[in-house]
Backbone as JSON Lines, residues from 0, in Angstrom:
{"i":0,"aa":"S","n":[0.82,-1.2,0.0],"ca":[0.0,0.0,0.0],"c":[0.86,1.26,0.0]}
{"i":1,"aa":"G","n":[2.16,1.13,0.21],"ca":[3.04,2.29,0.16],"c":[3.09,3.1,1.44]}
{"i":2,"aa":"I","n":[2.36,2.71,2.45],"ca":[2.34,3.44,3.72],"c":[3.36,2.82,4.66]}
{"i":3,"aa":"E","n":[4.22,3.67,5.23],"ca":[5.21,3.18,6.18],"c":[4.53,2.79,7.49]}
{"i":4,"aa":"P","n":[4.88,1.62,8.05],"ca":[4.3,1.23,9.34],"c":[4.78,2.16,10.45]}
{"i":5,"aa":"I","n":[3.95,2.33,11.47],"ca":[4.29,3.17,12.62],"c":[5.45,2.56,13.39]}
{"i":6,"aa":"G","n":[5.46,1.26,13.51],"ca":[6.48,0.54,14.26],"c":[6.16,-0.93,14.26]}
{"i":7,"aa":"T","n":[7.02,-1.69,14.94],"ca":[6.84,-3.14,15.01],"c":[6.49,-3.55,16.42]}
{"i":8,"aa":"V","n":[5.48,-4.42,16.52],"ca":[5.01,-4.94,17.81],"c":[5.14,-6.46,17.79]}
{"i":9,"aa":"I","n":[5.68,-7.01,18.86],"ca":[5.71,-8.45,19.05],"c":[4.59,-8.79,20.02]}
{"i":10,"aa":"M","n":[3.75,-9.75,19.67],"ca":[2.65,-10.16,20.55],"c":[2.66,-11.68,20.72]}
{"i":11,"aa":"G","n":[2.31,-12.12,21.92],"ca":[2.2,-13.55,22.18],"c":[1.51,-13.8,23.5]}
{"i":12,"aa":"T","n":[1.04,-15.01,23.68],"ca":[0.45,-15.44,24.94],"c":[1.52,-16.18,25.72]}
{"i":13,"aa":"V","n":[1.65,-15.85,27.0],"ca":[2.76,-16.36,27.82],"c":[2.72,-17.88,27.97]}
{"i":14,"aa":"K","n":[3.88,-18.43,28.31],"ca":[4.04,-19.87,28.52],"c":[3.01,-20.38,29.52]}
{"i":15,"aa":"G","n":[2.34,-21.47,29.17],"ca":[1.34,-22.08,30.04],"c":[-0.07,-21.58,29.81]}
{"i":16,"aa":"D","n":[-0.23,-20.59,28.93],"ca":[-1.56,-20.03,28.67],"c":[-1.93,-20.24,27.21]}
{"i":17,"aa":"L","n":[-3.1,-20.8,26.96],"ca":[-3.55,-21.08,25.6],"c":[-4.69,-20.18,25.16]}
{"i":18,"aa":"H","n":[-5.06,-19.2,25.97],"ca":[-6.17,-18.29,25.65],"c":[-5.65,-17.18,24.74]}
{"i":19,"aa":"D","n":[-6.26,-17.01,23.58],"ca":[-5.72,-16.03,22.64],"c":[-6.72,-15.03,22.09]}
{"i":20,"aa":"I","n":[-7.94,-15.02,22.59],"ca":[-8.94,-14.1,22.04],"c":[-8.52,-12.65,22.27]}
{"i":21,"aa":"G","n":[-8.11,-12.31,23.48],"ca":[-7.68,-10.94,23.78],"c":[-6.47,-10.52,22.95]}
{"i":22,"aa":"K","n":[-5.51,-11.42,22.83],"ca":[-4.32,-11.16,22.01],"c":[-4.72,-10.89,20.57]}
{"i":23,"aa":"N","n":[-5.59,-11.71,20.04],"ca":[-6.01,-11.56,18.65],"c":[-6.75,-10.24,18.42]}
{"i":24,"aa":"L","n":[-7.57,-9.82,19.38],"ca":[-8.26,-8.54,19.26],"c":[-7.27,-7.38,19.26]}
{"i":25,"aa":"C","n":[-6.28,-7.44,20.15],"ca":[-5.26,-6.39,20.18],"c":[-4.48,-6.33,18.87]}
{"i":26,"aa":"I","n":[-4.15,-7.49,18.34],"ca":[-3.41,-7.53,17.07],"c":[-4.22,-6.88,15.96]}
{"i":27,"aa":"M","n":[-5.51,-7.17,15.88],"ca":[-6.35,-6.57,14.85],"c":[-6.36,-5.05,14.97]}
{"i":28,"aa":"M","n":[-6.48,-4.54,16.2],"ca":[-6.52,-3.09,16.4],"c":[-5.18,-2.44,16.07]}
{"i":29,"aa":"L","n":[-4.09,-3.08,16.47],"ca":[-2.76,-2.53,16.18],"c":[-2.49,-2.49,14.68]}
{"i":30,"aa":"R","n":[-2.83,-3.56,14.0],"ca":[-2.64,-3.57,12.54],"c":[-3.5,-2.51,11.87]}
{"i":31,"aa":"G","n":[-4.72,-2.35,12.34],"ca":[-5.6,-1.33,11.8],"c":[-5.08,0.08,12.02]}
{"i":32,"aa":"A","n":[-4.31,0.26,13.09],"ca":[-3.74,1.57,13.41],"c":[-2.42,1.82,12.67]}
{"i":33,"aa":"G","n":[-1.92,0.81,11.96],"ca":[-0.74,1.02,11.15],"c":[0.55,0.38,11.64]}
{"i":34,"aa":"F","n":[0.46,-0.47,12.64],"ca":[1.64,-1.17,13.15],"c":[1.86,-2.47,12.39]}
{"i":35,"aa":"T","n":[3.11,-2.87,12.29],"ca":[3.46,-4.22,11.86],"c":[3.43,-5.08,13.11]}
{"i":36,"aa":"V","n":[2.67,-6.16,13.1],"ca":[2.56,-7.02,14.29],"c":[3.04,-8.42,13.95]}
{"i":37,"aa":"I","n":[3.93,-8.92,14.78],"ca":[4.42,-10.29,14.65],"c":[3.78,-11.1,15.77]}
{"i":38,"aa":"D","n":[2.96,-12.07,15.4],"ca":[2.21,-12.88,16.35],"c":[2.97,-14.17,16.64]}
{"i":39,"aa":"L","n":[3.4,-14.33,17.89],"ca":[4.13,-15.53,18.29],"c":[3.2,-16.66,18.7]}
{"i":40,"aa":"G","n":[1.91,-16.41,18.74],"ca":[0.95,-17.45,19.08],"c":[0.77,-17.62,20.57]}
{"i":41,"aa":"V","n":[0.43,-18.84,20.98],"ca":[0.14,-19.14,22.38],"c":[1.28,-19.96,22.99]}
{"i":42,"aa":"D","n":[1.3,-20.0,24.33],"ca":[2.27,-20.82,25.07],"c":[3.7,-20.45,24.69]}
{"i":43,"aa":"T","n":[3.98,-19.14,24.66],"ca":[5.26,-18.62,24.21],"c":[6.23,-18.48,25.38]}
{"i":44,"aa":"S","n":[7.41,-19.03,25.23],"ca":[8.42,-18.98,26.3],"c":[9.07,-17.6,26.37]}
{"i":45,"aa":"P","n":[9.63,-17.25,27.52],"ca":[10.35,-15.97,27.64],"c":[11.46,-15.84,26.6]}
{"i":46,"aa":"E","n":[12.15,-16.93,26.34],"ca":[13.24,-16.91,25.36],"c":[12.74,-16.58,23.96]}
{"i":47,"aa":"E","n":[11.56,-17.09,23.61],"ca":[10.98,-16.8,22.29],"c":[10.63,-15.32,22.17]}
{"i":48,"aa":"F","n":[10.09,-14.73,23.24],"ca":[9.8,-13.29,23.23],"c":[11.08,-12.49,23.02]}
{"i":49,"aa":"I","n":[12.12,-12.79,23.79],"ca":[13.38,-12.06,23.7],"c":[13.98,-12.17,22.3]}
{"i":50,"aa":"E","n":[14.01,-13.37,21.76],"ca":[14.57,-13.58,20.43],"c":[13.8,-12.79,19.37]}
{"i":51,"aa":"A","n":[12.48,-12.8,19.46],"ca":[11.66,-12.08,18.47],"c":[11.88,-10.58,18.54]}
{"i":52,"aa":"V","n":[11.98,-10.03,19.75],"ca":[12.21,-8.59,19.91],"c":[13.57,-8.22,19.32]}
{"i":53,"aa":"E","n":[14.59,-9.0,19.63],"ca":[15.93,-8.72,19.12],"c":[16.02,-8.88,17.61]}
{"i":54,"aa":"D","n":[15.45,-9.95,17.08],"ca":[15.53,-10.23,15.64],"c":[14.79,-9.2,14.8]}
{"i":55,"aa":"N","n":[13.71,-8.64,15.35],"ca":[12.86,-7.73,14.58],"c":[13.0,-6.28,15.0]}
{"i":56,"aa":"E","n":[13.89,-5.99,15.94],"ca":[14.1,-4.63,16.45],"c":[12.77,-3.97,16.8]}
{"i":57,"aa":"A","n":[11.93,-4.73,17.49],"ca":[10.59,-4.24,17.85],"c":[10.67,-3.21,18.97]}
{"i":58,"aa":"G","n":[9.84,-2.18,18.86],"ca":[9.78,-1.15,19.88],"c":[8.75,-1.44,20.95]}
{"i":59,"aa":"V","n":[7.86,-2.4,20.69],"ca":[6.79,-2.72,21.63],"c":[6.68,-4.24,21.77]}
{"i":60,"aa":"L","n":[6.48,-4.68,23.01],"ca":[6.26,-6.1,23.29],"c":[4.94,-6.25,24.03]}
{"i":61,"aa":"G","n":[4.04,-7.07,23.51],"ca":[2.77,-7.35,24.17],"c":[2.72,-8.8,24.6]}
{"i":62,"aa":"M","n":[2.46,-9.01,25.89],"ca":[2.39,-10.37,26.44],"c":[1.01,-10.56,27.05]}
{"i":63,"aa":"S","n":[0.28,-11.54,26.57],"ca":[-1.1,-11.77,27.0],"c":[-1.17,-12.93,27.97]}
{"i":64,"aa":"A","n":[-2.04,-12.77,28.99],"ca":[-2.28,-13.85,29.95],"c":[-3.69,-13.71,30.5]}
{"i":65,"aa":"L","n":[-4.35,-14.83,30.7],"ca":[-5.68,-14.84,31.3],"c":[-5.52,-14.94,32.81]}
{"i":66,"aa":"L","n":[-6.15,-14.02,33.53],"ca":[-6.1,-14.04,34.99],"c":[-7.41,-14.59,35.51]}
{"i":67,"aa":"T","n":[-7.32,-15.52,36.44],"ca":[-8.53,-16.05,37.07],"c":[-8.51,-15.69,38.54]}
{"i":68,"aa":"T","n":[-9.7,-15.6,39.13],"ca":[-9.78,-15.25,40.55],"c":[-10.3,-16.42,41.35]}
């Protein structure tokens, strides 16, 4: 489309969590706002987050987790 992205965001659901609805909603909104988003999926280890941020020079990291009470 010729439009420069605002920045790069890494998103994923933390290790041990398989819930991804909230993550997917955030990704849709970020992409709509002009960000490049790299989705690491669910059950993502800390090492995978670090590697993705370093490899893609991302300025933003989003980590999703479901909290229960």
